[in-house]
C-alpha positions in Angstrom: -24.2 -7.2 11.4 -21.6 -5.2 10.8 -22.0 -1.3 9.5 -19.6 -1.1 5.8 -16.4 0.2 6.2 -15.7 3.5 5.0 -14.1 4.3 1.5 -10.7 5.2 1.5 -9.4 8.7 0.5 -7.0 9.7 -2.1 -3.4 8.3 -1.3 -0.6 11.0 -2.3 2.4 10.1 -3.8 4.7 11.0 -0.6 3.0 8.3 1.7 4.8 6.0 3.1 2.7 2.6 3.2 2.9 0.1 6.2 1.9 -3.2 5.8 0.0 -4.0 9.1 -0.1 -8.2 8.4 2.6 -10.2 7.3 3.3 -10.2 3.6 2.5 -14.0 3.2 -1.2 -14.1 5.0 -1.9 -11.0 3.0 -1.0 -12.6 -0.5 -3.2 -16.0 1.0 -6.0 -13.9 -0.5 -6.9 -13.8 -4.1 -6.4 -10.2 -5.3 -5.7 -8.5 -8.3 -2.3 -9.4 -10.2 -0.8 -5.6 -9.9 -1.3 -5.5 -5.7 0.0 -8.8 -6.0 3.0 -7.1 -7.7 3.1 -4.2 -5.5 2.8 -5.9 -2.0 6.3 -7.3 -2.1 7.4 -3.7 -2.9 5.8 -2.3 0.3 8.3 -2.4 3.2 8.1 0.9 5.2 10.7 3.0 3.6 9.2 3.7 0.1 6.8 5.4 -0.4 4.2 5.5 -3.2 5.8 6.9 -6.4 9.3 5.1 -5.2 6.9 1.7 -5.7 5.8 3.0 -9.1 9.2 3.6 -10.4 10.6 0.7 -9.3 7.9 -1.4 -11.0 7.3 0.2 -14.0 3.4 0.5 -13.3 1.5 3.7 -13.7 1.2 5.7 -10.3 -2.5 5.6 -10.5 -2.5 1.9 -10.8 -0.4 2.1 -7.4 -2.6 4.2 -5.7 -5.2 2.3 -6.6 -4.2 -0.2 -5.1 -3.2 0.8 -1.9 -6.5 2.7 -1.6 -8.0 -1.0 -1.7 -5.8 -2.8 0.9 -6.2 0.3 2.9 -10.1 0.0 2.6 -9.4 -3.7 3.3 -7.6 -2.6 6.9 -4.2 -4.5 5.8 -2.3 -1.0 5.2 -1.4 2.2 6.9 0.0 5.3 5.6 2.6 7.3 7.5 4.1 10.5 6.2 7.3 10.6 4.6 9.5 12.7 7.4 13.0 11.6 5.5 14.3 8.7 3.5 16.2 7.1 6.4 13.3 6.8 8.7 12.1 3.1 8.6 8.5 1.8 9.7 7.4 -1.8 10.6 
């Protein structure tokens, strides 16, 4: 028996999402259509607002997708320090 995972907290606009698993492994699962659009844009450089603007998707939808991925343990958030930083 596994205890339930805690609910992921709110996602600020300025966090940089970093995948904890390879993109191919994440796309094997049946996710929501928006999550399938967002995952290829998670590159360790772009912050959440940047991803929303590049996809032309509402920021609330991107936040919801990132929150779901965080809840399932395939994503971590890193604070944005400089645009030149790259996290992998």
